[in-house]
DOZAVEX-926446 format. One record per residue (C-alpha): y, z, x. Coordinates in nm, 4 decimals. Layout:
BEGIN
@Y = Y&Z = Z&X = X
...
This chain:
BEGIN
@Y = 3.8437&Z = 7.4043&X = 7.0359
@Y = 3.4709&Z = 7.3029&X = 7.0446
@Y = 3.5799&Z = 7.0022&X = 7.2294
@Y = 3.7180&Z = 7.1733&X = 7.5366
@Y = 3.5510&Z = 7.2147&X = 7.8538
@Y = 3.3580&Z = 7.5302&X = 7.9252
@Y = 3.5785&Z = 7.6027&X = 8.2852
@Y = 3.8887&Z = 7.6459&X = 8.0010
@Y = 3.6707&Z = 7.9039&X = 7.7895
@Y = 3.6545&Z = 8.0907&X = 8.0261
@Y = 3.9709&Z = 8.0905&X = 8.1542
@Y = 4.0628&Z = 8.1693&X = 7.7568
@Y = 3.8711&Z = 8.4255&X = 7.7224
@Y = 4.0048&Z = 8.5713&X = 8.1104
@Y = 4.3151&Z = 8.5333&X = 7.9251
@Y = 4.3258&Z = 8.6797&X = 7.6144
@Y = 4.0799&Z = 8.9596&X = 7.7995
@Y = 4.4224&Z = 9.0394&X = 8.0119
@Y = 4.6269&Z = 9.0322&X = 7.7138
@Y = 4.4753&Z = 9.2866&X = 7.5532
@Y = 4.4570&Z = 9.4432&X = 7.8181
@Y = 4.7704&Z = 9.4840&X = 7.8987
@Y = 4.8980&Z = 9.5158&X = 7.5377
@Y = 4.6185&Z = 9.8393&X = 7.4734
@Y = 4.7562&Z = 10.0365&X = 7.8980
@Y = 5.1394&Z = 9.9976&X = 7.6935
@Y = 5.0268&Z = 10.1754&X = 7.3794
@Y = 4.8088&Z = 10.4431&X = 7.4720
@Y = 4.9740&Z = 10.7114&X = 7.6465
@Y = 4.9355&Z = 10.8046&X = 7.9692
@Y = 4.6625&Z = 11.0465&X = 7.9901
@Y = 4.4585&Z = 10.7945&X = 7.8546
@Y = 4.5015&Z = 10.5233&X = 8.0808
@Y = 4.2569&Z = 10.4346&X = 8.3437
@Y = 3.9681&Z = 10.6481&X = 8.1585
@Y = 3.5926&Z = 10.6136&X = 8.2143
@Y = 3.4014&Z = 10.2643&X = 8.1481
@Y = 3.2437&Z = 10.4451&X = 7.8004
@Y = 3.5865&Z = 10.5682&X = 7.6413
@Y = 3.6131&Z = 10.4511&X = 7.2661
@Y = 3.9632&Z = 10.3048&X = 7.3350
@Y = 3.8394&Z = 10.0330&X = 7.6386
@Y = 3.8614&Z = 9.6587&X = 7.5431
@Y = 3.5255&Z = 9.4824&X = 7.4645
@Y = 3.6002&Z = 9.1648&X = 7.3173
@Y = 3.3652&Z = 8.9580&X = 7.1063
@Y = 3.3155&Z = 8.5797&X = 7.1583
@Y = 3.1902&Z = 8.3046&X = 6.9173
@Y = 2.8492&Z = 8.1085&X = 7.0314
@Y = 3.0593&Z = 7.8705&X = 7.1801
@Y = 3.2722&Z = 8.1222&X = 7.3734
@Y = 2.9066&Z = 8.2900&X = 7.4696
@Y = 2.7747&Z = 7.9695&X = 7.5580
@Y = 3.0449&Z = 7.8727&X = 7.8093
@Y = 3.0480&Z = 8.2379&X = 7.9675
@Y = 2.6122&Z = 8.2621&X = 7.9990
@Y = 2.5628&Z = 7.8993&X = 8.0354
@Y = 2.3733&Z = 7.8411&X = 7.7556
@Y = 2.3931&Z = 7.6049&X = 7.4479
@Y = 2.4786&Z = 7.7517&X = 7.1821
@Y = 2.1668&Z = 7.5404&X = 6.9982
@Y = 1.9783&Z = 7.7559&X = 7.2790
@Y = 2.1613&Z = 8.1649&X = 7.2149
@Y = 2.0778&Z = 8.0298&X = 6.7967
@Y = 1.7588&Z = 7.9791&X = 6.8929
@Y = 1.7186&Z = 8.3373&X = 7.0518
@Y = 1.8773&Z = 8.4961&X = 6.7948
@Y = 1.7081&Z = 8.3903&X = 6.4827
@Y = 1.3489&Z = 8.4075&X = 6.7030
@Y = 1.4949&Z = 8.7502&X = 6.8857
@Y = 1.3135&Z = 8.6175&X = 7.1457
@Y = 1.6263&Z = 8.8256&X = 7.4057
@Y = 1.8737&Z = 9.1206&X = 7.1944
@Y = 2.1445&Z = 9.0017&X = 7.2241
@Y = 2.3237&Z = 9.1982&X = 6.9740
@Y = 2.4706&Z = 8.9728&X = 6.7599
@Y = 2.6938&Z = 9.0177&X = 6.5098
@Y = 2.6863&Z = 8.8840&X = 6.1894
@Y = 3.0530&Z = 8.8265&X = 5.9648
@Y = 2.8531&Z = 8.6032&X = 5.6914
@Y = 2.8145&Z = 8.2638&X = 5.8469
@Y = 3.0282&Z = 8.3683&X = 6.2115
@Y = 2.8292&Z = 8.4980&X = 6.4322
@Y = 2.9893&Z = 8.7408&X = 6.7621
@Y = 2.8881&Z = 8.8510&X = 7.0057
@Y = 2.9796&Z = 9.1614&X = 7.2402
@Y = 3.1306&Z = 9.1137&X = 7.5958
@Y = 2.9684&Z = 9.4165&X = 7.6863
@Y = 2.6304&Z = 9.2803&X = 7.5418
@Y = 2.6248&Z = 8.9269&X = 7.7701
@Y = 2.6947&Z = 9.1417&X = 8.0617
@Y = 2.3748&Z = 9.3498&X = 7.9753
@Y = 2.1707&Z = 9.0502&X = 7.9372
@Y = 2.2269&Z = 8.9060&X = 8.2570
@Y = 2.2233&Z = 9.2493&X = 8.4510
@Y = 1.8825&Z = 9.2978&X = 8.2793
@Y = 1.8105&Z = 8.9739&X = 8.4144
@Y = 1.9145&Z = 8.9886&X = 8.7885
@Y = 1.6477&Z = 8.9373&X = 9.0065
@Y = 1.6600&Z = 9.0954&X = 9.4025
@Y = 1.6428&Z = 8.7727&X = 9.6268
@Y = 1.3372&Z = 8.6976&X = 9.8582
@Y = 1.4163&Z = 8.6612&X = 10.2078
């Protein structure tokens, strides 16, 4: 997977999200479907550093440096040597840095 292009990685993330979201909707009761964005049953995938790199556009090494220096808090989740990022954390990181365009 490390040799995949950014486009392929992003497509695999989207495929995984749509498949797991579809599976979650089929397994839940009708009352739970369509719940709010803060629902604990909402799907929030964990991305490895290469997937997070493809999603954000930053190199994996840059994300690693930010994690070790605490330059930006991407809220990494560490499992031994493995590092994962919640998709919601990466979206929050991007949303906090959006600047209005100057005209």
